[in-house]
C-alpha positions in Angstrom: 43.5 13.9 -17.1 40.2 13.0 -15.4 41.0 15.2 -12.7 41.7 17.9 -15.2 38.1 16.8 -16.9 36.8 17.6 -13.6 38.3 21.0 -12.9 37.0 22.2 -16.1 33.7 21.0 -15.7 33.6 22.7 -11.9 34.7 26.1 -13.9 32.5 25.6 -16.9 29.4 24.9 -14.7 30.2 27.5 -12.1 30.7 30.2 -15.0 27.0 29.3 -16.4 25.3 29.5 -12.9 21.4 29.8 -14.1 21.9 27.0 -16.3 23.6 25.0 -13.2 20.9 26.1 -10.8 17.9 25.0 -13.2 19.7 21.9 -14.5 20.4 20.8 -10.9 17.1 21.6 -9.5 15.3 19.6 -12.0 17.3 16.5 -11.7 17.1 17.0 -7.9 13.5 16.9 -8.2 13.5 13.2 -10.0 16.3 11.9 -8.0 14.9 13.0 -4.6 11.6 11.1 -5.8 13.3 8.1 -6.5 15.0 8.2 -3.6 12.2 9.0 -1.1 10.2 6.2 -2.9 13.0 3.7 -2.5 13.6 4.6 1.5 9.9 4.0 1.9 10.0 0.4 0.1 13.5 -0.3 1.6 11.8 0.7 5.1 8.9 -1.6 4.5 10.3 -4.8 2.5 13.9 -5.0 2.8 15.3 -3.5 6.0 15.2 -5.6 9.4 12.9 -4.4 11.9 14.8 -2.7 14.9 15.9 -4.3 18.2 16.7 -8.1 15.6 19.7 -9.3 16.4 21.3 -10.7 13.5 18.1 -10.7 11.1 20.3 -12.8 8.4 20.3 -15.9 10.8 16.5 -15.8 10.8 13.8 -17.7 8.5 10.1 -17.6 8.7 8.6 -21.2 8.5 5.0 -21.0 6.6 2.5 -24.2 5.8 2.2 -24.2 2.1 -1.5 -25.3 1.5 -2.6 -27.9 -1.5 -3.1 -25.0 -3.7 0.3 -23.2 -3.2 -0.7 -20.4 -0.7 1.2 -19.6 2.3 0.0 -19.6 6.0 0.9 -19.5 9.5 1.8 -23.1 11.3 -0.2 -25.2 13.6 1.5 -25.0 17.3 2.1 -28.8 17.1 3.7 -28.3 14.0 5.9 -25.7 15.4 6.8 -28.2 18.2 8.1 -30.7 15.4 10.0 -28.0 13.2 11.8 -26.7 16.3 12.6 -30.0 17.8 13.1 -32.5 15.0 15.1 -30.4 12.2 18.3 -29.9 13.8 18.8 -26.8 11.9 17.5 -24.2 14.7 19.7 -22.9 17.6 16.4 -21.8 18.9 12.5 -21.2 17.4 9.6 -19.3 18.5 5.9 -18.8 17.4 3.4 -15.9 17.6 -0.3 -15.3 16.8 -2.1 -11.8 17.0 -4.9 -11.5 19.4 -6.7 -8.5 20.1 -7.4 -7.7 23.5 -9.7 -5.7 26.2 -7.6 -4.2 28.6 -8.5 -2.6 31.8 -6.1 -0.8 34.0 -7.4 0.0 37.6 -8.7 3.6 37.4 -8.9 3.9 33.5 -11.5 3.2 30.9 -11.4 0.1 29.0 -9.4 0.1 25.8 -9.2 -2.3 22.6 -5.5 -3.3 21.8 -3.4 -5.3 19.7 -1.8 -8.3 21.7 0.0 -11.6 20.5 0.1 -15.0 22.4 4.0 -15.8 22.2 5.9 -18.8 23.0 8.9 -18.6 25.4 11.7 -18.1 22.9 9.9 -15.1 21.1 11.9 -12.2 22.6 15.3 -14.3 23.1 15.1 -15.5 19.1 14.6 -12.0 18.2 17.3 -10.8 20.1 15.3 -8.0 22.2 15.9 -6.9 25.2 13.6 -5.2 27.6 13.8 -1.3 28.4 12.5 -2.3 31.9 12.0 -5.6 33.8 12.3 -9.0 31.9 11.0 -11.3 29.4 9.3 -14.5 29.6 11.3 -17.3 31.5 11.8 -20.9 30.3 9.1 -22.1 32.9 6.5 -19.6 31.8 6.2 -21.7 28.6 5.3 -25.1 30.0 2.2 -25.5 32.0 -1.1 -24.3 30.6 -2.9 -21.4 32.7 0.0 -21.5 35.1 1.9 -18.0 34.7 -0.5 -15.0 34.3 2.5 -12.5 33.0 2.5 -9.9 30.5 5.2 -7.6 28.5 3.9 -4.6 27.3 5.3 -2.3 24.8 6.8 0.9 25.6 4.4 3.1 23.6 1.6 1.6 26.2 3.9 2.2 29.2 4.4 5.9 28.5 0.8 6.5 27.3 -0.9 4.5 30.2 1.5 4.6 32.9 3.2 8.0 32.4 6.4 5.8 31.9 6.8 5.3 35.9 9.1 2.3 36.2 6.9 1.5 39.0 4.2 -0.1 36.4 6.8 -3.3 36.4 4.8 -5.8 39.1 1.6 -4.1 39.1 -1.5 -5.9 37.6 -3.9 -5.4 34.6 -6.5 -6.8 33.4 -6.7 -8.2 30.2 -9.9 -10.0 28.6 -11.3 -9.9 32.0 -8.3 -11.9 34.0 -5.8 -9.9 35.9 -2.1 -10.2 34.5 1.2 -9.0 36.2 3.1 -6.6 34.1 7.0 -8.0 34.1 8.9 -6.0 31.8 8.4 -3.0 29.1 9.8 -3.5 25.6 12.6 -1.5 24.1 11.4 2.0 22.8 11.9 1.1 19.0 10.8 -2.7 19.3 7.6 -3.2 17.1 7.5 -6.9 17.3 8.5 -9.4 14.2 7.0 -7.8 11.0 5.7 -4.2 9.9 2.2 -3.0 10.3 1.6 -5.2 13.6 2.9 -3.4 16.7 1.7 -5.3 19.4 0.7 -3.4 22.5 1.1 -6.5 24.8 2.6 -9.9 24.7 1.1 -12.6 26.7 2.4 -16.7 26.9 1.0 -18.8 24.6 0.3 -21.2 27.2 -2.2 -18.5 28.7 -4.2 -18.8 25.8 -7.5 -20.4 27.3 -7.6 -17.3 30.0 -6.4 -14.8 27.3 -8.9 -15.4 24.9 -11.6 -17.7 24.1 -10.2 -20.1 21.6 -11.0 -23.9 20.4 -9.8 -26.4 23.1 -7.6 -27.7 20.7 -5.5 -24.9 19.7 -2.0 -26.1 20.9 -3.0 -29.8 19.7 -4.8 -29.8 16.7 -2.4 -29.9 13.7 -5.3 -27.9 11.4 -5.2 -24.9 14.1 -2.8 -23.2 11.8 -2.6 -19.7 13.6 0.9 -19.5 14.6 3.7 -17.4 12.6 7.1 -19.0 13.3 10.6 -17.9 12.9 13.7 -19.8 13.6 17.3 -18.9 14.5 19.7 -20.9 12.4 22.5 -22.8 13.9 26.1 -21.5 13.0 26.9 -23.0 9.7 23.4 -24.0 8.8 22.1 -22.0 5.6 18.5 -21.0 4.6 18.4 -23.3 1.8 19.3 -26.5 4.6 16.4 -25.1 6.8 14.2 -25.3 3.8 15.0 -28.9 2.9 14.7 -29.8 6.8 11.1 -28.2 7.3 9.7 -30.1 3.8 10.9 -33.1 5.3 9.3 -32.8 8.6 6.1 -31.6 6.7 6.2 -34.7 4.5 6.4 -37.2 7.5 3.3 -34.6 9.3 1.1 -35.1 6.0 1.5 -38.8 6.0 1.1 -39.4 9.8 -2.2 -37.0 9.8 -3.6 -37.5 6.0 -7.1 -36.2 7.2 -5.9 -32.6 8.6 -2.7 -32.3 6.2 -2.9 -34.2 3.3 -1.1 -32.1 0.2 0.4 -30.0 2.6 4.1 -28.6 2.8 6.0 -26.2 4.4 8.9 -23.9 3.5 11.6 -21.6 5.2 12.3 -18.2 4.0 14.8 -16.0 4.8 14.0 -12.8 6.8 14.5 -9.5 4.1 12.7 -7.0 5.3 9.7 -6.5 8.1 6.9 -8.2 6.0 6.0 -11.7 6.7 6.7 -13.9 3.6 2.6 -14.1 3.0 2.2 -10.1 2.5 5.3 -10.1 0.3 3.0 -10.7 -2.6 0.8 -8.2 -1.9 3.3 -5.2 -1.3 5.6 -6.2 -4.5 3.1 -5.1 -7.0 2.4 -1.3 -4.8 6.1 -1.0 -4.5 6.7 -1.9 -8.1 3.9 1.1 -9.1 5.8 3.3 -7.1 9.3 2.9 -8.3 7.8 2.7 -11.8 6.3 6.0 -11.3 9.0 8.3 -10.0 11.3 6.3 -12.8 8.9 8.3 -15.2 9.2 11.3 -13.3 13.3 11.0 -13.5 12.7 10.3 -17.3 11.2 13.8 -17.7 13.7 15.6 -15.6 16.7 13.8 -18.0 14.5 15.1 -20.9 14.4 18.6 -19.6 18.0 18.8 -18.8 18.5 17.4 -21.9 16.9 19.9 -24.0 19.0 22.4 -21.8 22.1 21.1 -22.7 21.0 20.7 -26.3 20.5 24.4 -26.0 23.8 25.7 -24.6 25.6 23.3 -26.8 24.6 25.8 -29.7 26.5 28.4 -27.6 29.5 26.1 -27.7 29.9 25.0 -31.3 32.7 27.8 -31.8 34.4 26.5 -28.5 34.3 22.9 -29.9 35.4 23.4 -33.5 38.2 25.0 -32.4 39.4 22.5 -30.1 38.7 19.9 -32.8 40.6 22.2 -35.3 43.7 22.0 -32.8 43.4 18.1 -33.0 41.2 17.1 -30.1 39.3 14.1 -30.7 35.7 13.7 -30.5 36.1 10.9 -27.9 37.8 13.3 -25.7 35.3 15.9 -26.1 32.4 13.7 -25.3 34.1 12.9 -22.4 34.6 16.1 -21.2 30.7 17.0 -21.7 30.0 13.7 -20.0 32.2 14.9 -17.1 30.1 18.1 -16.8 26.9 16.2 -16.9 28.1 13.4 -14.0 29.1 16.6 -12.0 25.4 18.1 -12.4 23.9 14.5 -11.7 26.1 14.0 -8.3 25.4 17.6 -7.2 21.8 17.0 -7.9 21.9 13.6 -6.3 23.2 15.5 -3.0 20.2 17.9 -2.9 17.8 15.1 -3.9 19.0 12.8 -1.2 18.5 15.7 1.3 15.3 16.5 -0.4 14.3 12.6 0.1 15.5 12.6 3.8 13.2 15.7 4.5 10.2 14.5 2.3 9.8 11.0 3.3 8.0 11.3 6.9 5.7 13.8 5.0 4.9 11.6 2.3 4.0 8.6 4.7 1.8 11.1 6.3 0.6 11.9 3.3 -0.2 8.5 1.9 -1.4 7.7 5.4 0.5 4.2 5.5 -0.6 2.9 8.9 3.2 1.7 9.7 5.8 2.5 12.1 8.7 3.0 10.2 12.6 3.7 10.8 12.8 6.4 7.4 16.4 7.1 8.0 18.5 6.7 4.7 20.7 3.5 5.3 23.7 2.5 2.8 21.3 0.6 0.6 19.4 3.7 -0.2 22.5 5.9 -0.7 24.0 3.4 -2.7 20.4 3.4 -4.9 20.6 6.9 -5.3 24.5 6.8 -6.5 23.7 4.2 -9.1 20.6 6.7 -10.2 23.0 9.7 -10.3 25.5 7.9 -12.5 22.4 6.4 -15.1 21.2 10.0 -14.8 24.1 11.6 -15.9 24.1 9.2 -19.1 20.6 9.7 -19.9 20.7 13.3 -19.9 24.0 14.0 -21.3 24.9 11.4 -24.1 22.7 12.7 -26.7 23.5 16.6 -26.3 27.2 15.2 -25.9 27.4 13.3 -29.3 25.2 15.8 -31.0 27.5 19.0 -30.0 31.0 17.1 -31.0 29.8 16.6 -34.7 29.4 19.9 -36.0 31.2 20.7 -39.7 34.3 21.9 -38.9 34.0 25.5 -41.1 30.9 26.5 -40.3 31.5 25.9 -36.8 34.3 28.6 -37.1 32.0 30.7 -39.1 30.1 33.6 -37.5 26.8 31.7 -37.9 28.0 29.5 -35.8 24.8 30.0 -33.7 22.6 28.9 -36.3 24.4 25.6 -37.8 22.6 22.5 -37.2 19.7 24.3 -35.3 16.8 22.4 -37.3 18.4 19.4 -36.1 18.9 20.0 -32.9 15.6 21.8 -32.7 14.1 18.6 -34.2 15.8 16.5 -31.3 14.6 18.6 -28.8 11.2 18.7 -29.9 11.3 15.0 -29.5 12.3 14.9 -25.9 9.2 17.3 -25.3 7.0 15.1 -26.8 8.1 12.3 -24.8 7.8 14.4 -21.6 4.4 15.1 -22.2 3.6 11.8 -23.2 4.8 10.6 -19.9 3.3 13.3 -18.0 -0.2 12.3 -19.6 0.5 9.0 -18.7 0.5 9.9 -15.0 -2.0 12.3 -15.4 -4.3 10.2 -17.1 -4.0 7.3 -14.5 -4.4 9.7 -11.4 -7.5 10.9 -13.3 -9.0 7.5 -13.7 -8.3 6.9 -9.5 -9.8 10.3 -8.6 -13.0 9.2 -10.8 -12.8 5.9 -8.8 -12.5 7.4 -5.5 -15.4 9.7 -6.2 -17.5 6.6 -7.3 -16.8 4.5 -4.3 -19.4 6.7 -2.3 -22.0 6.2 -4.9 -21.5 2.7 -6.0 -24.1 0.2 -5.2 -22.9 -2.1 -2.4 -26.3 -3.7 -2.1 -26.9 -1.6 1.2 -29.4 0.9 0.1 -29.4 2.2 3.8 -25.4 2.9 4.2 -25.9 6.4 5.1 -28.1 5.6 7.8 -26.4 2.8 9.6 -23.6 2.6 12.3 -21.8 0.2 13.2 -20.0 -0.5 17.2 -17.7 -3.5 17.5 -17.5 -5.7 20.8 -15.8 -8.8 21.8 -17.9 -10.1 25.2 -16.4 -13.2 24.8 -12.9 -11.8 25.5 -14.6 -11.0 28.8 -14.8 -14.9 29.8 -18.5 -15.1 29.0 -19.8 -18.8 27.9 -21.5 -18.9 24.6 -24.8 -19.3 26.6 -24.1 -15.9 28.6 -22.8 -14.2 25.3 -26.2 -15.2 23.6 -28.1 -13.9 26.3 -26.2 -10.6 26.6 -26.2 -10.1 22.8 -30.3 -10.6 22.8 -30.6 -8.0 25.5 -28.3 -5.8 23.8 -30.2 -5.7 20.6 -33.4 -5.2 22.7 -31.9 -2.0 24.5 -30.8 -0.3 21.0 -34.0 -1.1 19.7 -35.7 1.1 22.3 -33.2 4.1 22.1 -34.8 7.3 20.3 -33.7 7.6 16.8 -33.3 4.1 16.0 -35.1 2.1 13.6 -33.9 -1.7 14.0 -30.8 -3.2 15.3 -29.1 -6.1 14.6 -25.8 -8.0 15.1 -23.2 -9.8 12.5 -19.5 -11.4 13.3 -18.5 -9.8 10.0 -19.6 -6.4 8.7 -20.2 -5.9 5.2 -17.1 -4.3 3.4 -15.1 -4.7 6.6 -12.4 -6.7 5.0 -12.7 -9.9 7.3 -14.3 -12.7 5.1 -14.5 -15.7 6.7 -14.8 -19.2 3.8 -15.2 -22.6 4.0 -16.1 -25.9 2.2 -20.0 -26.3 0.8 -21.6 -29.8 0.6 -24.8 -29.8 -0.9 -27.1 -32.9 0.1 -27.3 -35.7 -2.6 -24.6 -33.9 -4.0 -21.4 -34.1 -1.8 -18.4 -31.5 -2.1 -19.4 -28.4 -4.0 -16.8 -26.2 -3.4 -16.1 -22.9 -1.2 -18.4 -20.1 0.2 -18.3 -17.2 2.4 -20.3 -17.5 5.6 -21.4 -14.5 8.3 -23.2 -15.6 11.7 -26.2 -12.9 11.9 -29.1 -11.8 14.5 -32.6 -11.5 13.4 -33.4 -8.5 11.8 -29.9 -8.2 9.9 -31.3 -8.1 6.4 -34.0 -5.0 7.5 -31.4 -3.3 9.2 -29.1 -3.6 6.2 -31.7 -2.9 3.8 -30.8 -6.1 1.8 -33.9 -7.5 0.6 -34.7 -11.2 1.0 -35.9 -12.3 -2.8 -37.7 -15.4 -1.0 -38.0 -17.1 1.9 -38.4 -15.9 5.5 -36.1 -14.0 7.8 -34.2 -15.9 10.8 -36.1 -15.4 14.4 -35.5 -15.8 18.0 -37.0 -19.2 17.5 -33.9 -20.2 15.4 -31.7 -20.7 18.4 -29.7 -23.7 19.9 -31.7 -27.0 19.6 -34.1 -25.8 17.0 -33.6 -27.2 13.3 -30.6 -25.9 11.5 -31.2 -23.2 9.0 -29.4 -21.0 6.6 -29.8 -18.1 4.1 -28.1 -18.2 0.7 -27.3 -15.3 -1.7 -28.8 -15.4 -4.9 -25.0 -15.9 -6.6 -24.6 -19.3 -4.5 -28.7 -19.9 -5.4 -27.8 -19.6 -8.7 -24.5 -21.4 -9.4 -26.0 -24.5 -7.8 -29.8 -24.6 -8.5 -30.3 -22.3 -11.7 -33.5 -20.7 -12.1 -34.9 -23.5 -9.6 -36.2 -22.7 -6.1 -33.2 -23.6 -3.5 -35.9 -23.1 -0.4 -36.4 -26.5 1.6 -32.8 -27.8 0.1 -30.3 -28.6 2.5 -26.4 -27.7 2.7 -23.9 -28.1 5.3 -20.7 -25.5 5.7 -18.1 -28.1 6.7 -16.9 -31.6 5.6 -16.9 -33.4 8.8 -19.2 -36.6 9.3 -20.7 -34.7 12.7 -21.6 -31.5 10.9 -25.2 -31.7 10.4 -27.3 -30.2 7.2 -28.8 -26.9 7.7 -32.1 -26.1 5.4 -32.3 -23.2 3.6 -34.9 -21.1 4.4 -34.4 -17.7 2.1 -32.3 -16.2 -0.5 -31.3 -12.7 -0.2 -30.0 -10.4 -2.7 -26.2 -9.9 -3.4 -24.4 -7.3 -1.8 -20.4 -6.4 -1.6 -19.3 -8.2 1.4 -15.4 -7.7 1.3 -14.1 -4.5 -0.6 -15.9 -2.3 -3.5 -14.3 -4.1 -6.6 -15.1 -7.4 -5.7 -17.2 -9.9 -8.3 -20.5 -11.5 -6.9 -19.6 -14.1 -4.9 -21.3 -17.2 -3.1 -22.5 -16.2 0.6 -24.2 -18.3 3.3 -26.1 -16.7 6.3 -26.1 -18.9 9.7 -28.2 -17.7 12.7 -26.0 -16.8 15.6 -28.0 -18.7 18.1 -27.4 -21.8 16.3 -23.6 -21.7 16.0 -21.7 -24.1 18.6 -18.4 -22.6 17.6 -18.1 -19.0 16.7 -16.1 -15.8 16.6 -16.5 -14.4 20.1 -16.3 -10.5 18.6 -19.4 -9.1 17.1 -20.6 -5.8 15.4 -23.7 -4.0 16.5 -25.3 -2.5 13.4 -28.1 0.2 14.0 -30.2 2.1 11.1 -30.9 5.5 12.3 -33.6 8.0 12.0 -31.7 10.3 10.8 -27.7 11.0 11.0 -26.3 8.3 12.7 -23.4 10.0 14.2 -25.8 11.6 16.9 -26.3 7.7 17.7 -23.1 6.6 19.2 -22.6 8.4 22.5 -26.0 6.4 23.4 -25.1 3.1 22.1 -22.1 3.0 24.0 -23.8 4.2 27.3 -26.0 1.0 26.7 -23.1 -1.0 26.4 -20.9 0.5 29.1 -24.4 0.1 31.4 -24.5 -3.7 30.8 -20.5 -4.3 31.1 -18.5 -1.6 32.4 -15.2 -3.4 31.7 -16.0 -3.9 27.7 -13.9 -2.3 25.4 -15.6 -1.0 22.2 -13.6 -0.7 18.7 -14.4 0.1 15.2 -17.4 2.3 16.3 -18.0 4.2 13.0 -20.3 4.8 10.4 -21.1 2.6 7.5 -19.6 5.4 5.4 -16.4 5.1 7.4 -16.4 1.4 6.8 -16.4 2.1 3.1 -13.8 4.5 3.1 -11.5 2.3 5.0 -11.7 0.0 2.3 -10.3 2.2 -0.3 -7.4 3.1 1.8 -5.2 1.4 -0.9 -6.8 2.8 -4.0 -6.9 6.3 -2.0 -2.8 5.8 -1.2 -2.1 4.9 -5.1 -4.3 8.0 -6.2 -2.4 10.5 -4.0 1.1 8.9 -5.1 -0.1 8.9 -8.9 -1.5 12.5 -8.4 1.3 14.1 -6.8 4.0 12.9 -9.3 1.5 13.6 -12.0 1.7 17.4 -11.2 5.7 17.3 -10.7 5.7 15.7 -14.1 3.2 18.0 -15.5 5.5 20.9 -14.1 8.9 19.3 -15.5 6.9 18.9 -18.8 5.7 22.7 -19.0 9.2 23.8 -18.2 10.6 21.5 -21.1 8.0 23.3 -23.4 9.2 26.8 -22.4 12.6 25.6 -23.0 12.2 24.4 -26.4 10.2 27.1 -27.6 12.6 29.8 -25.8 15.1 28.1 -27.9 13.3 28.2 -31.1 12.6 31.9 -30.4 16.3 32.7 -29.9 17.2 30.9 -33.1 14.4 32.6 -35.1 15.1 36.3 -33.9 16.4 37.6 -37.1 13.5 36.1 -39.0 10.9 37.4 -36.8 12.6 41.0 -37.0 12.3 40.9 -40.4 8.7 39.6 -40.4 7.8 42.4 -38.1 9.9 45.1 -40.5 7.8 43.8 -43.6 4.5 44.5 -41.8 3.6 41.6 -39.7 1.4 42.0 -36.7 2.1 40.9 -33.3 -1.0 38.5 -33.5 1.0 37.0 -36.6 4.0 36.5 -34.8 2.3 35.1 -31.5 0.2 32.6 -33.7 3.2 31.3 -35.4 5.1 30.7 -32.3 2.1 29.1 -30.2 1.6 26.9 -33.6 5.1 25.3 -32.7 4.3 24.8 -29.1 0.4 23.4 -30.2 2.1 21.4 -32.5 4.6 19.5 -29.9 1.6 19.0 -27.7 -0.7 17.5 -30.2 1.9 14.8 -30.9 2.2 14.3 -27.2 -1.3 13.9 -26.3 -1.4 11.4 -29.1 1.4 9.4 -27.9 0.6 10.0 -24.3 -2.9 8.5 -24.6 -1.7 5.4 -26.2 0.5 5.0 -23.3 -2.3 6.3 -20.5 -4.3 3.1 -22.3 -1.7 0.5 -21.8 -0.7 1.6 -17.9 -4.5 2.0 -17.2 -4.8 -1.8 -17.4 -1.9 -2.2 -14.8 -4.0 -0.1 -12.3 -7.8 -1.8 -13.4 -7.8 -3.7 -10.2 -7.9 -0.5 -8.3 -10.5 1.0 -10.1 -14.0 1.1 -8.6 -17.1 1.4 -11.1 -15.0 3.2 -13.8 -13.5 1.5 -17.0 -9.6 1.5 -17.7 -10.9 3.7 -20.8 -13.0 6.0 -18.8 -13.5 8.9 -21.3 -13.7 11.9 -19.0 -10.6 11.0 -17.1 -8.3 11.2 -20.1 -10.1 14.4 -21.5 -9.6 15.9 -18.5 -5.9 15.0 -18.2 -5.1 16.0 -22.1 -6.8 19.3 -21.4 -5.0 20.1 -18.3 -1.5 19.1 -20.0 -2.6 21.0 -23.0 -3.4 24.0 -20.9 -0.1 24.1 -19.3 2.0 23.6 -22.8 0.1 26.7 -24.1 0.8 28.6 -21.2 4.7 27.7 -21.1 4.7 28.5 -25.1 2.9 31.9 -24.5 5.5 33.2 -22.4 8.6 33.5 -25.0 5.7 33.7 -27.7 5.1 37.1 -26.3 8.5 37.8 -26.3 8.9 37.2 -30.0 6.2 39.5 -30.8 8.6 42.4 -29.0 11.8 42.0 -31.1 13.0 45.2 -32.4 13.3 45.4 -36.4 16.3 47.3 -36.2 18.3 45.3 -33.7 17.4 42.4 -35.7 18.0 43.5 -39.3 21.3 45.1 -37.8 22.1 41.8 -36.3 21.7 40.1 -39.9 
């Protein structure tokens, strides 16, 4: 029986090829969009990275802080988890590390590196394409084995894929290392978005990068990501219980640094680290939600087509009912036709998704190297979507088509029977399409408005259009703090003397650079006060950026090591703890250590945006870099230009090269470019919503056209009579367009309510734009209304050309 239904469905759909093609293409767009976005989510969040063996046996181990946040583990904790838990066959740890690379005869280059323990490659099951990975003895003695494994991409780009590269030496952060191996072509490390260029033994940390002396010994040096491979028969839950037990013992033995800290072991379920899953989940949900809306619109469109087609099949269905066919049997037959449509569209949609995935990644500017092939999980998702889609667009038309009164269905006026009810159902579908389309367009409009405001929003840096930034890491070349300070002092002096430069300074953190550093704050006489963010800066920082000092003085070159400790705070921090009173002369310190000195507040600076454009005012403390005994070795040179900042970049690069030829420069760009980098998430979301908003607009317009065309076909005789009685073409045109306008107005009304609700979900992405922005809503509603009227106009024009003689002859 089922086989007969499928045969009949195929014959019926083949007979009406025009209808079938339109329905399949419409559904393929909706199914393909869902398949593509799910494929992208799968590649980022669900699919194990290539060249990782048995990922189901791997677990991430993370520290859980007192406030429940996940963070890396310390090396000392890693050793305990690895050796004392009894659940790991082996374990490894790694930490990200930017490196300056110099290959003999080439230019210095800033790359991504990782310090890794000896089991890094073996735990992941990654085999090299060339040479070898780290031997056990290279993971035992600090500073004894200067060896490095390089990525396949670096080997291809800098060594021209020459096998002789293995055994050669390269300079990493001012020290020579021997290349012992080349990673496999598709190996990108343990997590998406990191893709290291070089791997170095953790035992070489002192030579590879200036780090605190206690990196491998102190419990609070939480910088290593840990992955363990489970022993046979051990579950992830058992591993979690084991590391929690060890963490409790560590917290008891080291209460000063690990009090209230715990640990968690979580299964490796994709390419993201556990701490990043929480950030990616809302974005993934947004993408899947948007494409689900597009699919709903496509389903409504095809449902309308089926309702229109049902009118021409009323006599066929009436005859079958008269011959004894049950309603359930007919519903099953019609749903079988819907299922065939859905699965043919699913095949086409899958092909569309496979073709468009790479284009989608480029369009959204996602900074990942991903395996974008459609795997079994994505194909299974697509098959499930096809089945649900068949029911979604086929059930209502099937039920509607199989309940006509038997006598009218067998009469000549079968086409007109039930047309009013069917017209209302079709109209409801169109209203739903338009409302959902307006929701996507309205949210896209909000984000577009937000991006436009990003370049004009007040970030507290009035001279941002004249600023250029250039980052460097002299400490990576082995410079001591004293030698680094002398280098930076000379660099600022030379930069200030360049033609076209108004002023120059240095900072450890670039405003809006997205790399905020915070710590505990104590106020003299009050004790612990809370958290504040901090930045190490050079004299002239505020005048270079144009941030005014509201009171007090700027730092000078006299604020050096050995001089009384000083600090400048922003107005938010000042207002929070001193209200309207002046904090000048008060003393604070940035750590709870007993030997940490208090610093005197010498000025209050105006607030600025420090991390991103959507942030609320936050407390900030600026410290003179020359007084810092422990600081980040990388800094950013900030220069304010007389005119075009881009023109200064070549001369600034030449100045640094003249002082240190082997030093790699990075993030060389204007402040405007920095700001644009900080809205990459908002930009990607805007592009996503705009793309699918336009697709939904097209589908809604097609739906409107279909309903108005159906109304025109049902009322052809009426229009013929009206024209015969003297009605003008403009009267008929107005009558038909009125039907479209009525549906459009209802759709816009419902859509505005949905848009207001949906806008709350993207509120955190909006920059200086309210979630109920009138301009964005009016623009989206106008665009949707215009497209609806255009879709209505085409069948309306056809109605004005009805021949009265033909219409009356049919009557």
